[in-house]
Residue, then its C-alpha position, 0 to 999 in steps of 0.5 A: m497520542a492520537a485520538i484514533t488509529l487507522h489500520y491500513i491493510y493494503d498490497p503494493l501490487c493492488g490497484w484499488c490500493y493505489g486509488a486509495a493512496p491519497l486517502a492514506q496519505a491525507a490521514q497520514a498527515m493528520s494530527g489525531v490520526n495514527v496510521e499503521l500499515h499492514g501488508g497482506g501479500m495479495m500476490t505472494g507464493n502461489n499467488r504470484r502472477q506472470v505478466t501474460p496478454q491475458w493478464h494485460d487485457y484483464v487488469l486494463p479496464h480495472d486500471q482505467r476505472i480506477a484513474e476515472l474514479t480517483g484521478q490517480p495517474f496511470g503512466r504510459p511506460y506502465f500500460d505500454k511497457l510493463l503490462r506487455d513484458t511477459s518476463v515480469v512476475l508480479d510478486s507482492a513479496p519484495p515491495t512489502a519487504a521494502v515498506l517494512a525495511a524503510e519503516r524500521m529504518a527511519n519511520k518511512g514505511y508509508e513514503m516507501l509504499h507511496h514511492v513504489q506504487r508510483a514506480h510501478y503504476e506511473q513509471g512502469r519499473k520492476i518493484a519486484d526487483v531488488g535493485v529497483l527497490t533499492q533505487c527507490a529507498d535511495e530516492i526517498g532518502l535511505d542509504p542504499v547500503a543500509f537498507a539492502n541490509e535491512y531489506a535482507f533482514v526483513n525477508a529472513d526474519g519478519l516478512e512472512q510473520h507481518i503477512k500473516e498478522s495482517r491477514a489475521l486482522l483482516a479476518n478478524v474484522g471481517g474484511h474482504g481484500f484490499p484495501t481494507f481500512v479499520l478505524e480503531t479508537v482509544d477504547g480498543n473498538r474497531e470497525i471497517v471504514q467504507t471508502v468508496e464514497f471518499l475516492g477522489n474526495i479528499d475533502a469529505w475524507h478529512a472532514f470524516l476523519q476529523a469527526k471521528i477525532g472530535d468524538f474521542s478527544a478529551 
């Protein structure tokens, strides 16, 4: 059994979540750490965003700052194509449903999240499009037909409740926005982990988590 659980409250269209992706990936690979994903639905319902020139100008400096601090790559198709395509609607619900479907099918939720983040920020693909998400599922080794069925099921029965529970967790721990990492020990204690100092510094992050594992190992 894992010594600690790292709750990762995320959104697939959150630039800082993309910046923090290497931290989640490193934690996922560690023995003694159980990573649980909680999609918070940042851009769902009335909070969906149409891409506009104003939106492009708003997010551009933020994305450039994220790239500088974290080393995460942002592709030219994202900057030059996606962020200039005013037909694009940014909606977190479809990619979040894809993550849930991949997790239910094959415990590949984090792999799907990582893949759709790269599809969006590096390749400029429209990850609110079910066709793109099905391609992503195929690219991580999931059967496209089975994925489409599971994705439809999640949308009909599960996504709304998942987002509701994720937001409740965020409120319960006193978190503000995405990403929020919450460390839970075997005795049930939870604390928010401030990850700013670890962005772009995987070695320090690994050492931090290893120390936490050591504190609660027999």
